[in-house]
C-alpha positions in Angstrom: -33.7 -36.4 -55.0 -34.6 -33.2 -56.7 -34.5 -33.0 -60.5 -34.2 -29.7 -62.3 -37.3 -30.1 -64.4 -36.8 -26.9 -66.3 -33.3 -28.0 -67.4 -34.7 -31.3 -68.7 -37.4 -29.5 -70.7 -35.0 -26.9 -72.1 -32.6 -29.7 -73.1 -35.4 -31.3 -75.2 -36.3 -28.2 -77.1 -33.3 -25.9 -77.3 -32.0 -27.3 -80.6 -35.4 -26.7 -82.2 -35.5 -23.2 -80.7 -32.2 -22.5 -82.5 -33.6 -23.9 -85.7 -36.7 -21.6 -85.2 -34.5 -18.5 -84.8 -32.4 -19.4 -87.8 -35.6 -20.0 -89.7 -36.3 -16.3 -89.3 -32.9 -15.1 -90.5 -29.2 -16.2 -90.5 -27.6 -15.2 -87.2 -24.1 -15.3 -85.7 -23.3 -17.0 -82.5 -23.5 -14.0 -80.2 -27.0 -13.1 -81.6 -28.2 -16.6 -81.0 -26.7 -16.8 -77.5 -28.2 -13.4 -76.6 -31.7 -14.5 -77.8 -31.5 -17.9 -76.0 -30.1 -16.5 -72.8 -32.7 -13.8 -72.6 -35.4 -16.4 -73.1 -33.8 -18.5 -70.3 -33.1 -21.4 -72.6 -29.3 -21.5 -72.2 -27.1 -20.3 -69.4 -24.2 -19.0 -71.5 -22.7 -18.8 -74.9 -20.4 -21.7 -73.9 -23.3 -24.1 -74.1 -24.3 -22.9 -77.5 -21.3 -23.8 -79.6 -21.4 -27.6 -79.0 -25.1 -27.5 -79.9 -24.4 -25.6 -83.1 -21.7 -28.3 -83.9 -24.3 -31.0 -83.5 -26.8 -29.2 -85.7 -24.0 -28.8 -88.3 -23.1 -32.5 -88.0 -26.7 -33.4 -88.5 -26.7 -31.3 -91.7 -29.4 -29.0 -90.4 -27.3 -25.8 -90.4 -24.4 -24.4 -92.4 -22.1 -21.5 -91.8 -20.8 -18.6 -93.8 -18.6 -15.6 -92.9 -19.6 -12.0 -93.2 -17.6 -8.9 -92.5 -18.6 -6.9 -89.5 -18.7 -3.1 -89.3 -17.6 -3.2 -85.7 -14.9 -5.8 -85.6 -13.7 -9.1 -87.1 -15.5 -11.2 -89.6 -18.5 -13.0 -88.1 -19.5 -16.6 -88.6 -23.2 -16.8 -89.4 -25.4 -19.8 -89.2 -28.3 -20.6 -91.5 -30.7 -23.5 -92.1 -30.0 -26.0 -94.8 -32.9 -27.6 -96.7 -32.7 -30.5 -94.2 -32.8 -28.1 -91.3 -36.0 -26.4 -92.8 -37.6 -29.9 -93.1 -36.6 -30.8 -89.6 -38.0 -27.6 -88.2 -41.3 -28.2 -90.1 -41.5 -31.7 -88.7 -41.0 -30.3 -85.2 -43.6 -27.6 -85.7 -46.1 -30.2 -86.9 -45.6 -32.3 -83.7 -45.1 -29.6 -81.1 -48.7 -28.2 -80.8 -50.4 -31.6 -80.5 -47.7 -32.8 -78.1 -48.0 -29.7 -75.9 -51.8 -30.1 -75.8 -51.5 -33.7 -74.6 -48.9 -32.8 -71.9 -51.0 -29.9 -70.7 -54.1 -32.1 -70.6 -52.3 -34.7 -68.5 -50.3 -32.5 -66.1 -52.5 -29.4 -66.2 -54.1 -28.1 -63.0 -56.0 -30.7 -60.9 -59.7 -30.6 -61.2 -61.7 -30.4 -58.0 
C-alpha cells in the first residue's frame, strides 16, 4: 500500500499555515486559497472553507466584511487573541520538532 506522505504532512500543518498568513494581515478566502494553492498546501479553494470553519469554531479566527472595488463585499478573516496565542505556541514547537524529525529521517550516514 502506498501512502501519500505529502498529503499527510500538509494535513498536519495547513491550519497553522493559515494562521501564519492571517498573522501577517487579514485576508479574504480567495487570497488565502491562492497563497496556499501556490505553495502546494491545498488543492483547491473547496478544501479551504471547511478548514476556515474549524478555525472559527475553535475561536482562532473571526470574520468581517469589507467592500471590494472590483465586485461584491468580501468576507475577510483575521486572527483572534486566541488565534495569536495558538500560532505562538505552534511557532515555539515547530523548529525543535522539525530538527528532531530531520535528525531522525535525514539522509543516511555512510
